[in-house]
C-alpha positions in Angstrom: 8.2 -23.0 12.0 6.6 -24.4 8.9 7.6 -22.6 5.8 4.9 -20.7 4.0 3.7 -22.1 0.7 5.0 -20.3 -2.4 3.0 -17.2 -3.4 1.4 -17.0 -6.8 2.8 -13.9 -8.5 1.7 -12.2 -11.7 4.6 -10.3 -13.2 4.5 -7.4 -15.7 8.0 -6.5 -16.8 8.8 -2.9 -17.5 8.4 -1.8 -21.1 11.8 -0.2 -21.0 14.8 -1.9 -19.4 17.0 1.2 -19.2 16.4 4.2 -17.0 14.9 4.9 -13.5 13.5 1.5 -12.5 10.5 1.2 -10.1 9.3 -2.0 -8.6 5.6 -1.6 -7.8 4.2 -4.4 -5.6 0.4 -4.5 -6.1 -1.3 -6.2 -3.2 -4.9 -7.3 -3.7 -7.6 -7.4 -1.0 -10.0 -10.2 -0.3 -11.9 -11.3 -3.4 -9.4 -9.6 -5.7 -7.0 -11.7 -7.8 -3.5 -10.6 -9.0 -4.7 -10.7 -12.6 -7.3 -8.1 -11.9 -4.7 -5.3 -11.9 -4.1 -5.9 -15.5 -7.7 -6.6 -16.4 -8.7 -3.2 -15.0 -5.9 -1.4 -16.9 -3.9 -0.5 -13.8 -0.7 -2.0 -15.3 -1.2 -0.5 -18.7 -2.0 2.9 -17.3 1.1 3.2 -15.1 3.4 1.8 -17.7 2.1 4.2 -20.4 3.2 7.0 -18.2 6.3 5.4 -16.6 7.6 2.6 -18.9 10.4 1.7 -16.5 7.9 0.5 -13.8 7.7 -3.2 -13.3 4.5 -4.4 -11.6 4.4 -7.6 -9.5 1.1 -8.7 -8.1 1.3 -11.4 -5.5 -1.6 -13.5 -4.3 -1.5 -12.6 -0.6 -4.4 -14.6 0.9 -6.3 -13.6 4.0 -4.4 -15.9 6.3 -1.1 -14.2 5.4 -2.6 -10.8 6.3 -4.1 -12.0 9.6 -0.9 -13.6 10.9 1.4 -11.0 9.3 3.4 -13.7 7.5 2.7 -11.6 4.4 5.7 -9.4 5.4 8.3 -12.2 5.4 6.8 -14.0 2.4 6.8 -10.8 0.3 10.4 -10.1 1.3 11.8 -13.5 0.7 9.7 -14.7 -2.2 9.0 -11.5 -4.2 11.0 -8.4 -3.3 14.5 -9.6 -2.5 14.7 -11.8 -5.6 13.5 -8.9 -7.8 15.9 -6.3 -6.3 18.8 -8.8 -6.5 18.2 -9.1 -10.2 18.3 -5.3 -10.7 18.1 -2.4 -8.1 14.9 -0.4 -8.2 12.9 2.1 -6.1 10.4 0.1 -4.2 6.7 1.1 -4.1 3.5 -0.5 -2.9 -0.1 -0.3 -4.2 -2.5 -1.8 -1.7 -6.2 -2.1 -2.4 -8.6 -2.8 0.5 -7.0 -5.4 2.8 -3.9 -5.1 0.6 -3.5 -1.6 2.0 -3.0 -3.2 5.4 -0.5 -5.6 3.9 1.4 -2.7 2.3 1.6 -0.8 5.6 2.7 -3.9 7.5 5.7 -4.3 5.1 6.4 -0.5 5.3 6.3 -0.6 9.1 8.7 -3.6 9.2 11.1 -2.2 6.5 10.7 1.6 6.4 14.1 2.1 4.8 13.4 -0.1 1.9 10.1 1.4 0.8 10.0 4.7 -1.0 6.2 5.1 -1.2 2.9 3.4 -0.4 -0.3 4.1 -2.4 -3.3 3.1 -0.3 -6.4 2.7 -2.5 -9.6 2.2 -0.4 -7.5 0.6 2.3 -8.9 -1.4 5.3 -7.2 0.3 8.2 -9.3 -0.6 11.2 -12.6 -1.8 12.4 -15.6 0.5 13.1 -14.9 0.2 16.9 -11.3 1.4 16.5 -12.4 4.2 14.1 -14.8 5.4 16.8 -12.1 5.2 19.5 -9.7 7.3 17.5 -12.5 9.8 16.6 -13.4 10.2 20.3 -9.8 11.0 21.0 -9.9 13.9 18.5 -8.1 12.2 15.7 -4.9 10.1 15.2 -2.6 12.8 16.4 -4.3 13.0 19.8 -5.1 9.3 20.1 -2.9 7.1 22.3 -2.6 3.4 21.4 -2.0 2.3 25.0 -0.7 -1.2 25.6 -0.7 -3.1 22.3 -1.2 -6.8 22.3 1.0 -8.9 20.0 -2.0 -9.9 17.8 -3.6 -6.4 17.7 -2.5 -5.5 14.2 -4.8 -2.5 13.7 -3.7 -0.8 17.0 -0.1 -1.5 16.2 -0.4 0.0 12.7 -2.3 3.0 13.8 0.3 3.6 16.4 3.0 3.4 13.8 1.2 5.8 11.5 0.7 8.3 14.4 4.5 8.3 15.0 5.5 8.2 11.3 3.3 10.8 9.7 4.5 13.9 11.4 8.1 13.3 10.3 8.2 10.8 7.4 11.9 11.6 6.5 13.7 8.4 5.9 10.5 6.4 5.6 7.9 5.8 3.0 5.7 8.6 1.6 2.0 7.8 1.8 -0.8 8.5 -0.7 -4.5 7.8 0.1 -7.4 7.5 -2.4 -11.0 6.4 -1.8 -14.6 6.8 -2.9 -16.8 9.2 -0.9 -19.3 6.4 -0.3 -16.7 3.7 0.5 -17.8 1.6 3.5 -14.4 2.2 5.0 -14.5 6.0 4.4 -14.6 6.9 8.1 -11.3 5.2 8.7 -9.9 6.8 5.5 -10.8 10.2 6.8 -8.9 9.6 10.0 -5.7 8.9 8.0 -6.5 11.7 5.5 -6.6 14.3 8.2 -2.8 13.6 8.8 -1.7 13.8 5.2 -0.9 16.8 2.9 -3.7 17.8 0.6 -1.7 16.7 -2.5 -1.5 13.1 -1.1 -5.3 12.6 -0.9 -7.5 11.7 -3.8 -11.3 11.4 -3.7 -13.9 10.3 -6.2 -17.6 9.7 -6.3 -18.4 6.0 -5.7 -17.9 3.2 -3.3 -15.7 0.1 -2.7 -15.5 -1.1 -6.3 -13.4 -1.2 -9.4 -15.2 1.6 -11.3 -14.3 4.0 -8.5 -10.7 2.6 -8.1 -10.1 3.0 -11.9 -11.0 6.7 -11.6 -8.8 7.2 -8.6 -5.9 5.4 -10.2 -6.0 7.8 -13.1 -6.0 10.7 -10.6 -3.0 9.3 -8.8 -1.0 8.7 -12.0 -1.8 12.3 -13.2 0.0 13.5 -10.0 3.0 11.4 -11.1 4.0 10.0 -7.6 6.9 8.0 -9.0 8.8 11.0 -10.4 10.3 12.3 -7.2 12.2 9.2 -6.0 15.7 9.7 -4.7 16.6 6.3 -3.2 17.8 3.4 -5.2 17.3 0.2 -3.3 19.0 -3.1 -3.5 18.7 -6.5 -1.7 
């Protein structure tokens, strides 16, 4: 197997070295660059509230998402080196297709990840959304035989099994705009989450909406309740 090329990573060290450290892996979607998290004040906003949060934003390209090499590349090139340097609670923030990448990692390494924040995530195609809807929602839907390359069916099947009893696995948060083009898929996932884990705002699939949602999420202080310290 040919080794994957190195991932570009934009790093934002924690403002305070001592204390409860959180490693937040921010995964961009298609057309989003790692630097955009800082340019849209995502980094500054979280570190103003939680100065011990370190943010790393890898450039996970479309090919890595499609062939799922994003999981191994994140683990070997980003997460294991960071946790070897100093233990931390591991969280993900995934925007759009980055949400799928975050779920892929959480599904592969559920004991490593404390929480995943899905911001306007791409979860499945309209056809799959319709299939789950016809079944009466994710809890009633059955994935059937899952082909090796069928990422969306595999992930939805994992979510169906994980969400009723997430103990020992990552906590999930979901945020999206009411007019987001992926909103029907978001609603399917939202129906399985507690009310306090879902955030809505007016707007679509754009930074203005995401900035509003990020402030709502941070006001809920999702990083405060961590109990697991994770190492390499």
